[in-house]
C-alpha positions in Angstrom: -14.6 -16.7 -12.4 -10.9 -16.5 -11.2 -10.1 -13.5 -9.3 -6.8 -11.6 -8.3 -7.9 -9.2 -5.8 -6.5 -5.8 -5.5 -6.2 -3.6 -1.7 -4.3 -2.4 0.9 -5.9 -1.1 4.1 -8.0 -2.6 6.8 -11.2 -1.0 5.0 -10.5 -3.4 2.0 -10.7 -6.3 4.0 -14.5 -7.3 4.2 -14.7 -7.1 0.3 -11.9 -9.6 0.2 -13.7 -12.1 3.1 -17.1 -11.5 0.8 -15.3 -12.8 -2.3 -13.8 -15.9 -0.4 -16.9 -16.8 1.0 -19.0 -16.2 -2.3 -18.4 -19.9 -3.2 -18.9 -19.0 -6.7 -15.5 -17.6 -7.8 -12.0 -18.2 -6.7 -9.8 -15.8 -5.7 -6.4 -16.8 -6.9 -4.4 -13.8 -5.6 -4.3 -10.9 -3.9 -2.3 -7.7 -4.8 -1.2 -5.3 -2.3 1.3 -2.9 -1.4 4.8 -3.5 -0.2 5.5 -4.0 3.7 5.7 -0.5 5.6 7.6 0.6 8.4 5.2 1.0 11.6 5.2 1.6 14.6 7.8 2.8 17.4 10.5 0.5 16.4 9.6 1.0 12.4 9.4 -2.2 11.7 8.0 -3.6 8.5 4.5 -4.8 8.7 2.6 -6.2 6.0 -0.7 -4.8 4.8 -4.2 -5.5 6.7 -5.0 -7.4 3.4 -1.7 -9.2 2.7 -2.5 -10.3 6.4 -5.8 -12.0 5.7 -4.7 -13.5 2.2 -2.0 -15.4 4.1 -4.4 -16.6 6.7 -6.4 -18.3 4.1 -3.7 -19.5 2.2 -3.6 -17.3 -0.9 -1.0 -16.1 -2.8 0.3 -12.6 -2.1 1.9 -10.3 -4.6 3.5 -6.7 -3.2 5.1 -5.8 -6.1 6.9 -2.0 -5.9 5.1 -1.0 -9.1 2.4 -2.2 -10.8 4.5 -1.6 -14.0 7.1 -4.0 -12.8 7.9 -6.9 -15.1 7.9 -9.9 -13.2 4.5 -8.7 -11.3 2.8 -8.3 -14.9 4.4 -11.8 -16.0 3.0 -13.5 -12.8 0.0 -11.6 -13.2 -0.5 -13.1 -16.8 0.5 -16.3 -15.9 -2.6 -16.2 -12.7 -4.8 -15.4 -15.8 -7.4 -13.9 -13.7 -11.1 -13.4 -15.4 -11.3 -10.2 -13.4 -9.6 -8.3 -11.4 -11.6 -6.8 -8.2 -10.3 -3.4 -6.4 -10.7 -1.7 -3.0 -8.1 1.3 -2.2 -5.4 -0.5 -3.7 -3.0 2.6 -3.7 -1.2 2.7 -6.8 -2.2 3.6 -10.4 -2.8 0.3 -12.9 -0.8 0.6 -16.0 -3.0 -0.3 -19.2 -0.5 -3.4 -19.1 -1.9 -4.8 -16.5 -5.7 -3.5 -17.2 -5.8 -5.7 -20.2 -4.7 -8.8 -18.7 -7.6 -9.7 -16.9 -11.1 -10.6 -19.6 -13.0 -8.5 -17.8 -10.7 -6.0 -17.1 -10.2 -4.4 -13.1 -13.8 -3.7 -11.3 -13.0 -1.3 -8.2 -15.5 -0.5 -5.4 -15.2 3.1 -4.7 -17.1 4.4 -2.0 -19.1 7.5 -3.5 -22.0 7.8 -5.7 -19.7 8.2 -9.0 -19.4 10.8 -10.8 -19.6 13.1 -7.4 -16.1 12.7 -5.0 -13.8 10.9 -7.7 -10.2 10.3 -6.0 -8.4 9.3 -3.1 -10.5 11.0 -0.1 -13.9 10.5 -1.5 -15.8 9.8 2.1 -13.6 12.0 3.9 -14.8 15.0 1.1 -18.2 13.5 1.6 -18.3 14.9 5.4 -16.7 17.9 5.1 -19.1 19.0 2.4 -22.0 18.5 4.8 -23.6 15.6 2.1 -26.5 14.1 3.7 -26.4 11.2 1.4 -23.7 9.0 -0.2 -22.8 5.6 -1.2 -20.5 3.4 -2.9 -20.3 2.4 -6.8 -18.4 -0.2 -8.6 -16.7 0.6 -12.0 -14.4 -0.6 -15.0 -11.0 1.0 -14.1 -9.7 3.1 -17.2 -6.6 5.2 -17.6 -8.6 8.0 -15.9 -9.2 8.7 -12.8 -12.2 7.0 -11.2 -13.9 7.8 -15.0 -15.1 4.3 -15.9 -18.1 3.0 -16.6 -20.6 1.8 -13.5 -21.8 -1.8 -13.0 -23.4 -1.0 -9.9 -24.3 1.3 -6.6 -25.4 1.8 -2.9 -26.8 4.5 -0.8 -25.6 5.4 2.5 -27.3 8.1 4.6 -24.5 10.6 6.3 -25.9 10.9 9.8 -25.5 14.2 11.7 -22.2 12.5 14.0 -20.3 10.6 11.3 -17.1 11.0 11.6 -15.2 9.7 7.8 -14.1 6.7 10.0 -17.7 5.8 11.0 -19.1 6.2 7.3 -16.2 4.5 6.1 -16.8 1.3 8.1 -20.3 1.2 7.2 -19.7 1.4 3.3 -16.7 -0.9 3.6 -19.1 -3.9 4.6 -22.2 -2.7 2.8 -19.7 -2.1 -0.3 -17.9 -5.7 0.0 -22.0 -7.3 -1.0 -22.0 -4.9 -3.8 -18.7 -5.9 -5.0 -19.2 -9.7 -4.6 -22.6 -9.3 -6.7 -20.5 -7.4 -9.5 -18.4 -10.4 -9.8 -21.8 -12.5 -9.9 -23.4 -10.6 -12.3 -20.1 -10.2 -14.9 -20.0 -13.9 -14.5 -23.7 -14.8 -15.8 -23.9 -11.9 -17.8 -26.6 -10.0 -16.6 -24.6 -6.9 -15.6 -23.7 -4.4 -17.7 -21.6 -1.3 -17.0 -22.8 2.2 -18.0 -21.1 5.4 -18.7 -20.9 7.9 -15.9 -23.0 11.3 -16.6 -21.3 14.2 -17.8 -22.9 16.2 -15.0 -22.4 16.3 -11.1 -18.5 15.3 -11.3 -16.9 16.3 -7.8 -13.0 15.8 -7.3 -11.5 14.3 -3.6 -8.1 14.6 -3.7 -6.3 13.2 -0.4 -6.9 15.3 2.6 -3.4 16.9 3.2 -2.7 18.6 7.1 -3.1 21.6 6.2 -6.8 20.8 5.1 -7.4 19.2 8.8 -6.3 22.7 10.5 -9.7 24.3 11.7 -10.6 27.9 10.8 -12.3 29.2 13.5 -13.3 32.8 11.3 -15.4 29.8 9.1 -19.0 29.0 10.7 -19.1 26.4 13.1 -20.8 24.1 11.0 -17.6 24.0 8.8 -15.5 23.6 12.0 -17.4 20.6 13.3 -17.4 19.0 9.4 -13.8 19.8 9.2 -13.5 17.7 12.4 -16.0 14.8 11.6 -14.1 14.4 8.1 -10.2 14.6 9.3 -11.3 11.7 11.9 -9.1 9.7 12.4 -6.8 10.6 9.8 -5.3 13.0 9.4 -6.7 14.5 12.6 -8.2 18.1 13.0 -6.1 20.3 14.7 -5.9 23.9 15.8 -2.8 25.8 17.7 -2.5 26.7 21.6 0.5 28.2 23.2 2.5 27.6 20.2 2.1 23.6 20.0 -0.7 21.9 18.2 -4.0 20.8 19.8 -5.9 17.7 18.0 -9.4 18.0 18.1 -11.2 14.9 17.9 -14.7 15.6 19.0 -16.8 19.2 18.7 -20.2 20.1 20.2 -22.5 22.9 18.5 -23.7 25.5 21.1 -25.9 28.1 18.6 -27.4 29.3 22.0 -23.7 31.1 22.3 -22.8 34.0 20.2 -20.9 36.2 22.7 -17.1 34.7 21.9 -14.8 35.9 18.6 -13.9 33.6 16.3 -11.0 31.4 18.6 -12.0 32.9 21.8 -11.2 30.3 24.7 -14.3 29.9 27.0 -13.8 27.4 29.8 -16.3 26.4 32.8 -16.4 24.0 35.2 -17.6 21.2 33.0 -16.9 22.7 29.3 -15.0 24.8 27.3 -16.3 26.6 24.1 -14.7 28.4 21.8 -16.1 31.0 19.3 -16.8 30.6 15.2 -17.6 32.8 12.4 -21.2 31.8 13.3 -22.5 30.6 17.3 -19.7 28.7 19.1 -18.7 25.3 20.2 -18.0 23.1 22.5 -14.4 21.4 22.6 -15.6 17.7 23.7 -13.0 15.8 23.2 -9.3 17.1 22.4 -5.6 15.6 22.8 -2.6 17.7 23.7 0.6 17.1 22.1 2.3 13.5 23.6 -0.8 12.9 25.2 -3.7 10.7 25.3 -7.2 11.9 24.1 -9.1 13.6 26.7 -12.4 15.5 27.7 -12.2 18.9 26.4 -13.0 20.0 30.2 -10.2 18.2 31.7 -7.7 19.7 29.4 -9.3 23.2 29.7 -8.4 22.7 34.1 -5.2 20.9 33.1 -3.8 23.9 31.5 -5.4 26.8 33.2 -6.7 29.1 30.5 -6.1 32.8 31.2 -8.2 35.4 30.0 -7.7 36.5 26.5 -6.1 33.2 25.4 -7.3 31.3 22.2 -7.2 28.7 19.5 -5.4 29.5 16.2 
């Protein structure tokens, strides 16, 4: 089939690579978000998908909005059979959805109808899910509501950050998306409606969502830190400044600390939660590099009675 691939971040690149390497399909163009400012100089930088497509000699389309007439005209001119999508990052209008004969097929990193929305992996980790996965589905005008072609499952490991889990899903999901394109082409794959039960939503995680509540149980604090790593980054407050939390360790044997209370030792620093303590394994103070929690504690010289939050 002739394909136009839509995607933007690094997590979409494995799927693009899988389609290029499949040998069965022609990736005629890619659609990605416009170049965005990045780095200290805030210079405009192409998305990872745009860079990979350019390397492969594939036409790159960067509409400011997918409803722009120029973009719709070029898409109709290319006349793709199907448009596979991974983390494109913009809502597609009906005028665009109607162009390919087999529609737009999204690779979504959850077991639909669970975790519909922008941040399924982060929400799965923060909710303590033991199992998640990826789904391919036909895009409709609703939010991740379309019929599903295929799924794969992936265990959520106890130490997984959202970054760890998303990396595994990106590579496994690339194979699922390529297989979905194969099945659509040869007519062996049929999309099935999503069940009405089990719907959960996964809106974008905000900076406020990433603030650790020390009155919550230790498991909740750990899940927030893992779910918000690498982005947007979990945090708390110490001496009026934000302290980024990169990794915690559970310390169920220690129940003597009130929520937020700090207990530094020679080679560790613990903080109280609503259940038992956690150890600050890795943190990042404002304007500094990540460091071990014990090194941070020695550097700031925590006084008796000082706390987080």
